[in-house]
C-alpha positions as CSV (number, residue, x, y, z in Angstrom):
1,M,24.0,-12.1,-65.1
2,S,27.4,-12.1,-64.3
3,L,29.3,-8.7,-65.0
4,P,33.1,-8.2,-65.5
5,K,35.0,-6.0,-62.9
6,F,38.0,-3.9,-63.7
7,Q,40.2,-4.6,-60.7
8,T,43.6,-5.7,-59.5
9,V,44.3,-9.5,-59.4
10,E,44.1,-11.0,-56.1
11,R,47.1,-13.5,-56.6
12,E,50.5,-11.8,-56.1
13,T,53.0,-13.1,-58.8
14,V,56.4,-12.4,-60.0
15,F,55.0,-10.2,-62.8
16,S,52.5,-8.2,-60.5
17,R,55.5,-7.1,-58.4
18,L,57.2,-5.5,-61.3
19,D,57.1,-1.7,-61.7
20,F,54.3,-0.4,-64.2
21,R,57.0,0.8,-66.4
22,S,58.4,-2.6,-66.9
23,K,54.9,-3.7,-67.8
24,L,54.5,-1.0,-70.3
25,A,57.7,-2.0,-71.9
26,V,56.3,-5.6,-72.1
27,F,53.1,-4.1,-73.6
28,V,54.9,-2.0,-76.2
29,S,57.1,-4.9,-77.0
30,L,54.4,-7.5,-77.6
31,T,52.2,-4.8,-79.4
32,G,55.1,-4.3,-81.7
33,V,55.5,-8.0,-82.3
34,A,51.8,-8.6,-82.9
35,V,51.8,-5.6,-85.5
36,L,54.8,-7.1,-87.4
37,W,53.8,-10.8,-87.4
38,S,51.1,-11.6,-90.1
39,Q,51.9,-15.4,-90.3
40,P,48.8,-17.0,-88.8
41,L,50.5,-19.6,-86.8
42,L,52.8,-17.1,-85.2
43,S,50.1,-14.7,-84.4
44,V,47.9,-17.4,-83.0
45,S,50.9,-18.6,-80.8
46,L,51.4,-15.1,-79.6
47,A,47.7,-14.6,-78.7
48,S,47.8,-18.0,-76.9
49,A,51.0,-16.9,-74.9
50,V,49.3,-13.9,-73.6
51,L,46.2,-15.6,-72.7
52,I,48.1,-18.1,-70.8
53,A,50.1,-15.3,-69.2
54,C,46.7,-13.9,-68.1
55,L,45.6,-17.0,-66.5
56,W,48.9,-17.2,-64.7
57,V,48.9,-13.6,-63.2
58,G,45.4,-14.2,-62.0
59,V,43.3,-12.3,-64.4
60,P,39.5,-13.2,-63.6
61,R,38.5,-16.3,-65.8
62,G,35.0,-14.6,-65.9
63,Y,36.4,-11.3,-67.5
64,L,38.2,-13.4,-70.0
65,G,35.3,-15.5,-70.8
66,F,33.2,-12.2,-71.2
67,I,35.7,-10.8,-73.7
68,L,35.7,-13.8,-75.6
69,R,31.7,-14.1,-75.6
70,V,31.5,-10.4,-76.7
71,M,34.1,-10.5,-79.2
72,T,33.1,-13.8,-80.9
73,P,30.5,-12.2,-83.4
74,F,33.0,-9.7,-84.4
75,F,35.7,-12.3,-85.0
76,L,33.2,-14.4,-87.1
77,L,32.5,-11.4,-89.1
78,L,36.3,-10.8,-89.6
79,L,36.7,-14.2,-90.6
80,L,33.9,-14.2,-93.3
81,T,34.8,-10.7,-94.6
82,H,38.3,-11.7,-95.3
83,G,37.5,-15.1,-96.5
84,F,35.2,-13.8,-99.1
85,F,36.2,-10.4,-100.1
86,N,39.9,-9.8,-99.1
87,V,41.3,-11.1,-102.5
88,R,43.6,-8.4,-103.9
89,P,45.8,-7.7,-100.9
90,V,46.1,-11.5,-100.1
91,L,47.1,-12.0,-103.6
92,R,49.9,-9.3,-103.2
93,L,50.9,-10.8,-100.0
94,T,51.1,-14.3,-101.2
95,G,52.6,-13.6,-104.7
96,Q,50.0,-16.2,-106.1
97,S,48.0,-15.5,-109.4
98,E,44.9,-17.0,-107.7
99,L,43.5,-18.0,-104.4
100,T,42.5,-21.6,-103.4
101,A,38.8,-21.9,-103.4
102,L,37.3,-23.8,-100.5
103,F,33.6,-22.9,-101.2
104,R,31.7,-20.8,-104.1
105,F,28.3,-19.7,-104.4
106,P,26.4,-20.6,-107.7
107,E,26.3,-18.0,-110.2
108,K,22.5,-17.8,-110.2
109,R,22.3,-16.9,-106.5
110,W,21.1,-13.3,-106.0
111,V,23.8,-10.7,-104.7
112,V,26.2,-13.6,-103.5
113,G,26.3,-15.3,-106.8
114,G,30.0,-16.4,-107.7
115,A,31.3,-15.4,-104.4
116,M,34.3,-17.4,-103.3
117,L,35.5,-18.5,-99.8
118,S,39.3,-18.7,-100.2
119,R,41.7,-20.6,-98.0
120,E,44.3,-17.8,-97.9
121,G,41.5,-15.3,-96.9
122,L,40.6,-17.5,-93.9
123,L,44.1,-17.7,-92.8
124,Y,44.5,-14.0,-93.0
125,G,41.3,-13.6,-91.1
126,V,42.6,-15.8,-88.6
127,N,45.7,-13.6,-88.4
128,V,43.6,-10.5,-87.8
129,I,41.7,-12.1,-85.1
130,A,44.7,-13.4,-83.3
131,K,46.3,-9.7,-83.4
132,S,42.9,-8.2,-82.1
133,L,42.8,-10.7,-79.3
134,T,46.5,-10.0,-78.4
135,F,45.7,-6.4,-78.1
136,L,42.8,-7.1,-75.9
137,L,44.5,-9.4,-73.5
138,L,47.5,-7.2,-73.2
139,V,45.5,-4.6,-71.4
140,P,44.3,-6.7,-68.4
141,L,47.6,-8.2,-68.3
142,C,49.4,-5.0,-67.6
143,V,46.5,-3.0,-65.9
144,F,44.9,-5.7,-63.8
145,T,48.3,-6.6,-62.1
146,T,49.0,-3.0,-61.1
147,D,47.5,-1.0,-58.2
148,P,46.1,2.2,-59.4
149,N,48.2,4.2,-57.2
150,N,51.3,2.6,-58.6
151,L,50.0,3.2,-62.0
152,V,49.6,6.8,-61.6
153,L,53.0,7.3,-60.1
154,G,54.6,5.0,-62.9
155,L,53.0,7.2,-65.5
156,V,54.2,10.4,-63.8
157,R,57.6,8.9,-63.7
158,L,57.4,8.6,-67.4
159,R,56.9,12.4,-67.8
160,L,53.2,12.1,-68.4
161,P,51.2,15.1,-67.1
162,Y,49.7,14.4,-63.8
163,K,46.3,15.6,-64.7
164,L,46.3,12.8,-67.5
165,A,47.7,10.0,-65.3
166,F,45.3,10.9,-62.6
167,L,42.3,10.8,-65.1
168,I,43.4,7.5,-66.3
169,S,43.5,6.3,-62.6
170,S,40.1,7.7,-61.9
171,T,38.5,6.0,-64.9
172,L,39.9,2.7,-63.8
173,R,38.5,3.2,-60.4
174,F,35.1,4.4,-61.7
175,F,34.4,1.2,-63.8
176,P,33.7,-1.0,-60.8
177,L,31.2,1.5,-59.4
178,L,29.5,1.6,-62.8
179,F,29.3,-2.1,-63.3
180,D,27.9,-2.4,-59.7
181,E,25.3,0.1,-60.5
182,I,24.5,-1.9,-63.6
183,H,24.2,-5.1,-61.5
184,A,22.0,-3.4,-58.9
185,V,19.7,-2.1,-61.6
186,I,19.4,-5.6,-63.1
187,E,18.8,-7.0,-59.8
188,T,15.9,-4.7,-59.2
189,Q,14.3,-5.7,-62.4
190,R,14.5,-9.2,-61.5
191,L,12.7,-8.6,-58.2
192,R,10.0,-6.9,-60.0
193,G,9.4,-10.0,-62.1
194,F,11.4,-9.4,-65.2
195,A,12.9,-12.6,-66.2
196,L,15.7,-11.6,-68.8
197,E,16.6,-15.3,-69.5
198,E,13.1,-16.0,-70.9
199,M,12.7,-12.8,-73.0
200,S,13.0,-12.6,-76.7
201,T,15.9,-10.5,-78.3
202,L,13.6,-7.6,-79.0
203,E,12.2,-7.6,-75.4
204,R,15.7,-7.7,-74.0
205,V,16.8,-4.6,-76.0
206,K,13.7,-2.7,-74.9
207,T,14.4,-3.8,-71.2
208,Y,18.1,-2.9,-71.6
209,S,17.2,0.5,-73.1
210,K,15.0,1.4,-70.2
211,I,17.9,0.2,-67.8
212,A,20.3,2.4,-69.6
213,V,18.6,5.6,-68.3
214,P,19.0,5.2,-64.6
215,I,22.6,3.9,-65.2
216,V,23.5,7.0,-67.0
217,L,22.1,9.4,-64.6
218,G,23.8,7.5,-61.9
219,A,27.0,7.9,-63.5
220,M,26.6,11.5,-64.2
221,F,25.7,11.9,-60.4
222,K,28.8,10.1,-59.3
223,A,31.0,12.1,-61.5
224,Q,29.7,15.2,-60.1
225,Q,30.3,14.0,-56.6
226,I,33.9,13.3,-57.7
227,E,34.4,16.8,-58.9
228,V,32.9,18.3,-55.8
229,V,35.4,16.2,-53.7
230,L,38.4,17.2,-55.7
231,Q,37.6,20.7,-55.5
232,S,37.0,20.5,-51.8
233,K,40.5,19.1,-51.3
234,A,42.1,21.7,-53.7
235,F,43.2,19.6,-56.3
236,S,45.6,21.3,-58.6
237,G,47.1,18.5,-60.6
238,N,50.7,19.5,-59.7
239,A,53.1,16.7,-60.4
240,E,55.4,17.8,-57.7
241,R,53.1,16.6,-55.0
242,T,54.2,14.1,-52.5
243,Y,53.3,10.4,-52.8
244,L,52.6,7.9,-50.0
245,H,54.5,5.2,-52.0
246,D,57.5,5.6,-54.3
247,S,58.1,4.0,-57.5
248,K,61.6,2.6,-58.0
249,L,63.1,0.6,-60.9
250,R,64.7,-2.6,-59.5
251,S,67.3,-5.0,-61.1
252,A,64.3,-7.2,-62.2
253,D,62.6,-4.4,-63.9
254,G,65.8,-3.5,-65.6
255,W,66.0,-7.1,-67.1
256,V,62.4,-7.0,-68.1
257,I,62.6,-3.6,-69.9
258,G,66.0,-4.8,-71.8
259,F,64.6,-8.0,-72.7
260,S,61.4,-6.5,-74.1
261,A,63.6,-4.1,-76.2
262,V,65.8,-7.0,-77.4
263,V,62.8,-9.2,-78.5
264,L,61.2,-6.2,-80.5
265,M,64.6,-5.5,-82.0
266,V,65.3,-9.1,-83.1
267,V,61.6,-9.5,-84.4
268,G,61.9,-6.4,-86.4
269,L,65.3,-7.4,-87.9
270,L,64.2,-10.9,-88.8
271,Y,61.1,-9.6,-90.3
272,A,63.0,-7.0,-92.5
273,V,66.0,-9.1,-93.3
274,A,64.8,-12.7,-93.5
275,G,61.1,-12.1,-94.0
276,F,60.2,-14.1,-90.8
277,G,56.6,-13.6,-90.0
278,H,55.5,-12.5,-93.3
279,F,52.0,-13.8,-94.4
280,G,52.0,-16.6,-96.9
281,R,55.7,-17.6,-96.2
282,P,56.9,-20.7,-94.2
283,I,58.3,-20.1,-90.6
284,T,62.0,-20.1,-91.7
285,F,64.8,-17.6,-91.5
286,T,65.7,-17.7,-95.0
């Protein structure tokens, strides 16, 4: 069983060399664009662009595949829910009097009788899935390309309380340890003759529930160890402490921050004035 790891990317790129504040500007800008756009084609294009960017900067393919596998059932549920039940909001957005039926259950069917799968509902479901995928991919794009030390320093430079910044950094460092613990417990079960691949779904659930107990206890023990180490080093959470490395915005960071702000403003203006990106409208500026 392959487990994802929260870690920095191994390949250095132009994007990974940017200051974390620049990456945060990209994150905020693209998040705003994803929230504004509800046109399915634009939302899918944005999600695809973020996915390509993740591959370019070196985000592990195993992690991306894991995210897609885990979220696929949720995405299918979203698609069916919007396709069958999201009627009034979609009618209001499109301005139509009725939706285009792609499939309808016979009236005599129990519970689902008369339920209709609409084309517009499916398209809106695709839009919601693309938005969700964009949000999920932006996190590894910005976090995996940043060293935890630089991440903390960047957050402190943004006037975020040092204790909160340190907590975020510690969480990112703690995940690899937790996944290693899960992997070790699962491998131990395999050595004892538990073939997880040959078990039924119910047997897997029972096995994983037993695995959860040592994992939780191990995580609590590691958390206590971290607390003892911090106390022994007289950790105070003072933001005025010295840092081994400094965080400075370079010209490239300024260009990225400025371009991100311009993109968000242009998209917002086009959305408000010309209706660009509205659901149910063609991709035009009129």
